[in-house]
C-alpha positions as CSV (number, residue, x, y, z in Angstrom):
1,M,-45.6,98.8,20.1
2,T,-45.6,99.6,16.2
3,I,-45.8,103.0,14.6
4,K,-49.4,103.9,14.0
5,R,-49.3,105.3,10.4
6,L,-52.5,107.0,9.2
7,F,-53.2,107.3,5.4
8,W,-55.8,110.0,4.7
9,D,-57.3,112.2,2.1
10,I,-60.0,114.9,2.0
11,E,-62.5,116.2,-0.7
12,T,-63.6,119.8,-0.5
13,S,-66.5,121.9,-2.0
14,P,-65.9,125.1,-4.0
15,N,-66.8,128.6,-2.9
16,V,-70.2,129.8,-4.3
17,V,-69.9,133.2,-5.5
18,L,-71.7,136.2,-7.3
19,S,-69.9,137.3,-10.5
20,W,-71.2,139.7,-12.9
21,R,-69.2,137.9,-15.8
22,C,-67.1,135.0,-16.8
23,G,-63.5,134.9,-18.1
24,Y,-59.8,133.8,-17.5
25,K,-58.7,137.4,-16.5
26,L,-61.3,137.7,-13.7
27,T,-60.9,138.9,-10.0
28,I,-63.3,137.5,-7.4
29,Q,-63.1,139.3,-4.2
30,P,-63.9,137.8,-0.7
31,H,-67.1,139.9,-0.3
32,Q,-68.5,138.1,-3.5
33,I,-68.6,134.7,-1.6
34,V,-72.2,133.6,-1.1
35,K,-71.3,130.2,0.5
36,E,-67.9,129.3,2.1
37,R,-66.0,126.3,0.8
38,A,-65.9,123.4,3.3
39,I,-64.6,119.8,3.6
40,I,-67.0,117.3,2.0
41,C,-65.6,114.1,3.4
42,I,-62.6,112.7,4.9
43,C,-61.4,109.2,4.3
44,Y,-58.6,107.5,6.1
45,K,-57.0,103.9,6.9
46,W,-54.4,102.7,9.3
47,E,-51.3,101.0,7.8
48,G,-51.7,97.1,7.6
49,T,-55.5,97.1,7.7
50,K,-58.1,96.6,4.8
51,K,-60.8,98.8,6.0
52,V,-61.0,102.3,4.8
53,H,-63.0,104.5,7.0
54,S,-65.0,107.6,5.9
55,L,-66.6,110.7,7.5
56,Q,-68.8,113.1,5.6
57,W,-70.3,116.4,6.3
58,D,-74.0,117.0,7.4
59,N,-75.8,118.9,4.4
60,G,-72.9,121.3,4.1
61,D,-71.9,121.4,7.7
62,D,-68.5,119.9,8.3
63,A,-68.1,120.9,12.2
64,D,-69.1,117.4,13.8
65,M,-67.0,115.5,11.0
66,L,-63.8,117.7,12.0
67,G,-64.3,117.0,15.7
68,E,-64.6,113.3,15.1
69,F,-61.6,113.2,13.0
70,C,-59.4,115.3,15.5
71,R,-60.0,112.4,17.8
72,V,-58.6,109.9,15.1
73,L,-55.6,112.2,14.6
74,D,-54.9,112.0,18.3
75,E,-54.0,108.2,18.0
76,A,-51.7,108.5,14.9
77,D,-48.0,108.6,15.3
78,E,-47.6,109.7,11.6
79,L,-49.9,111.1,9.0
80,V,-49.4,110.2,5.2
81,A,-51.1,112.2,2.5
82,H,-50.2,113.4,-1.1
83,N,-49.6,117.1,-1.0
84,G,-50.8,116.8,2.6
85,D,-48.6,119.3,4.2
86,K,-49.7,122.2,1.8
87,F,-53.2,121.1,1.1
88,D,-54.9,118.5,3.4
89,L,-53.6,119.4,6.7
90,R,-53.9,123.3,6.1
91,W,-57.5,122.9,4.9
92,F,-58.3,120.8,8.0
93,N,-56.8,123.3,10.4
94,G,-58.4,126.2,8.7
95,R,-62.0,124.7,8.9
96,C,-61.2,123.8,12.6
97,L,-60.4,127.4,13.1
98,I,-63.5,128.7,11.6
99,H,-65.5,126.3,13.8
100,G,-63.7,127.4,17.0
101,L,-62.3,123.9,17.5
102,P,-59.1,123.5,19.6
103,P,-56.0,123.3,17.7
104,V,-54.9,119.7,16.4
105,Q,-52.0,118.2,18.6
106,P,-48.7,118.3,16.7
107,V,-48.1,115.3,14.6
108,K,-45.4,114.1,12.2
109,T,-46.3,114.1,8.5
110,V,-45.0,112.2,5.7
111,D,-45.9,113.9,2.2
112,T,-45.6,111.5,-0.8
113,L,-45.5,114.3,-3.3
114,K,-42.5,115.8,-1.5
115,I,-40.6,112.4,-1.7
116,A,-41.3,112.1,-5.4
117,R,-40.1,115.7,-6.0
118,K,-37.0,115.3,-4.1
119,H,-35.8,111.8,-5.3
120,F,-37.0,111.5,-8.9
121,Y,-37.4,113.3,-12.3
122,L,-40.7,111.9,-13.5
123,N,-43.0,113.3,-16.1
124,S,-45.5,113.9,-13.4
125,N,-45.8,113.9,-9.5
126,R,-49.4,113.6,-9.4
127,L,-50.9,110.7,-7.5
128,D,-53.0,109.4,-10.4
129,Y,-49.8,109.4,-12.5
130,L,-47.6,107.6,-9.9
131,G,-50.4,105.1,-9.1
132,K,-50.5,104.1,-12.8
133,L,-46.8,104.1,-13.3
134,L,-45.9,102.4,-10.2
135,C,-49.0,100.3,-9.3
136,G,-50.9,99.7,-12.4
137,N,-53.8,101.7,-11.5
138,G,-54.8,105.4,-10.9
139,K,-57.7,107.6,-9.5
140,T,-61.3,107.0,-9.9
141,H,-62.8,109.3,-12.7
142,T,-64.8,112.3,-11.7
143,D,-66.5,115.3,-13.2
144,F,-67.6,118.8,-12.3
145,D,-71.3,117.8,-12.1
146,M,-70.5,115.6,-9.1
147,W,-69.1,118.6,-7.1
148,Y,-72.1,120.7,-8.5
149,K,-74.8,118.2,-7.3
150,I,-73.1,117.8,-3.8
151,A,-72.6,121.7,-3.3
152,L,-75.6,123.1,-4.5
153,E,-78.3,120.2,-4.4
154,N,-77.2,118.1,-1.5
155,D,-77.5,115.1,-3.9
156,E,-76.9,111.8,-1.9
157,A,-76.0,109.7,-4.9
158,S,-73.3,112.1,-5.8
159,L,-72.1,112.3,-2.1
160,K,-71.8,108.4,-2.1
161,K,-69.8,108.5,-5.2
162,M,-67.5,111.2,-3.8
163,V,-66.7,109.0,-0.7
164,R,-65.9,106.1,-2.9
165,Y,-63.7,108.1,-5.0
166,C,-61.9,109.5,-1.9
167,K,-61.5,106.0,-0.4
168,N,-60.0,104.8,-3.6
169,D,-57.6,107.6,-3.4
170,V,-56.6,106.5,0.2
171,T,-55.9,103.0,-1.0
172,L,-53.8,104.1,-3.9
173,L,-52.1,106.7,-1.7
174,E,-50.7,103.6,0.6
175,K,-49.8,101.7,-2.5
176,V,-47.8,104.5,-3.9
177,W,-46.1,105.1,-0.4
178,E,-45.0,101.6,-0.4
179,K,-43.2,102.1,-3.7
180,L,-41.5,105.3,-2.3
181,R,-40.9,104.9,1.3
182,D,-37.3,103.3,0.8
183,Y,-36.3,106.8,-0.4
184,G,-37.7,108.7,2.4
185,T,-36.1,109.3,5.7
186,P,-37.8,107.7,8.8
187,I,-39.5,110.3,11.0
188,T,-40.2,107.8,13.7
189,H,-37.5,105.3,15.0
190,A,-39.3,102.0,14.8
191,A,-37.1,100.1,17.1
192,V,-37.3,102.8,19.9
193,K,-40.9,103.2,19.4
194,E,-41.3,99.6,19.9
195,S,-39.3,99.0,23.1
196,G,-39.4,102.6,24.5
197,D,-35.4,102.2,25.1
198,N,-33.1,104.8,23.6
199,R,-30.4,102.2,23.5
200,D,-32.2,100.5,20.7
201,R,-31.2,103.3,18.4
202,W,-28.7,100.8,16.5
203,K,-31.5,98.7,15.4
204,C,-33.3,99.4,12.2
205,A,-35.1,102.7,12.2
206,H,-37.8,101.6,9.5
207,C,-38.6,98.1,10.8
208,A,-37.0,97.6,14.2
209,S,-35.0,94.7,13.1
210,S,-31.7,93.8,15.0
211,N,-30.4,92.1,11.7
212,V,-28.3,95.1,10.7
213,K,-24.8,95.8,9.5
214,K,-22.6,98.8,9.1
215,S,-22.3,100.1,5.6
216,K,-20.1,103.1,5.7
217,T,-19.0,105.9,8.0
218,R,-19.5,109.6,7.2
219,V,-18.3,112.7,8.7
220,T,-20.4,115.9,8.6
221,A,-19.2,119.4,7.9
222,A,-19.6,120.2,11.7
223,G,-17.2,117.0,12.5
224,T,-20.0,114.8,13.7
225,V,-19.4,111.2,12.9
226,Q,-22.4,109.2,11.5
227,H,-22.5,105.5,10.8
228,Q,-24.7,104.4,7.8
229,M,-26.4,101.2,8.6
230,Q,-28.2,98.8,6.5
231,C,-30.9,96.5,7.5
232,T,-30.6,93.0,6.4
233,D,-34.3,92.2,6.6
234,C,-36.0,95.2,4.9
235,G,-32.8,96.3,3.1
236,R,-33.2,100.1,3.9
237,Y,-30.4,102.4,5.1
238,Y,-30.4,104.8,8.2
239,S,-27.7,106.7,10.1
240,I,-26.8,106.5,13.7
241,P,-24.4,108.5,16.1
242,N,-21.2,107.1,17.7
243,K,-22.9,106.4,20.9
244,A,-25.7,104.2,19.1
245,F,-22.8,102.5,17.1
246,D,-21.0,101.6,20.5
247,W,-24.4,99.9,21.5
248,Y,-24.6,98.2,18.4
249,L,-21.0,96.8,18.9
250,R,-21.8,95.7,22.4
251,S,-25.0,93.8,21.1
252,G,-22.7,91.1,19.9
253,D,-21.2,90.5,23.4
């Protein structure tokens, strides 16, 4: 049983408001909202598959789309998104709350923006920049008119263009994640997930390989011994406690 890792992205509509003037130093109060913002589309793909799936609102109504994606989320072990913890997931939860849908089951998340910010000092951490820098291509170009036509005119051609844009983001997201993943800490132990046996904790937490070796031993401030291991197949590092290290030593018997 492998880790079911879901890559996803959303596109949202703006609030439509009544305002008596334009300008930078302008306060817009909630009572000025004429039409509440919503999620236009959700695109997603499973790790290791080619197909990027898409869901879209029904003429401004995102309720059915949200319910359908809730069922997709239930299948995932991990969710991967760029700025997903702060933006996508909170947006999704907020819209579910408004529609009276039940809370989404707790799910582990991987945020590629957080990985980039934590481990590197780059000129930008935006997905478009990372894609161009690391993968050779970035996001699809969009403009304000596309959002205007979708939100106010329900323009089908613009909606299709928006979905293509979102799908490209999901494909790009997976490519960027593949470049960054070696720096992230695994949040699901691949070997234990595969076997269901806690005694496999000594195997590679990233790819479940048993071809591993000890790299070094560390002792925490609390006096806990941690053994840093390296996988000879994928090359990545992970740490295990003494008990798991005993199982590693016994595996050679």
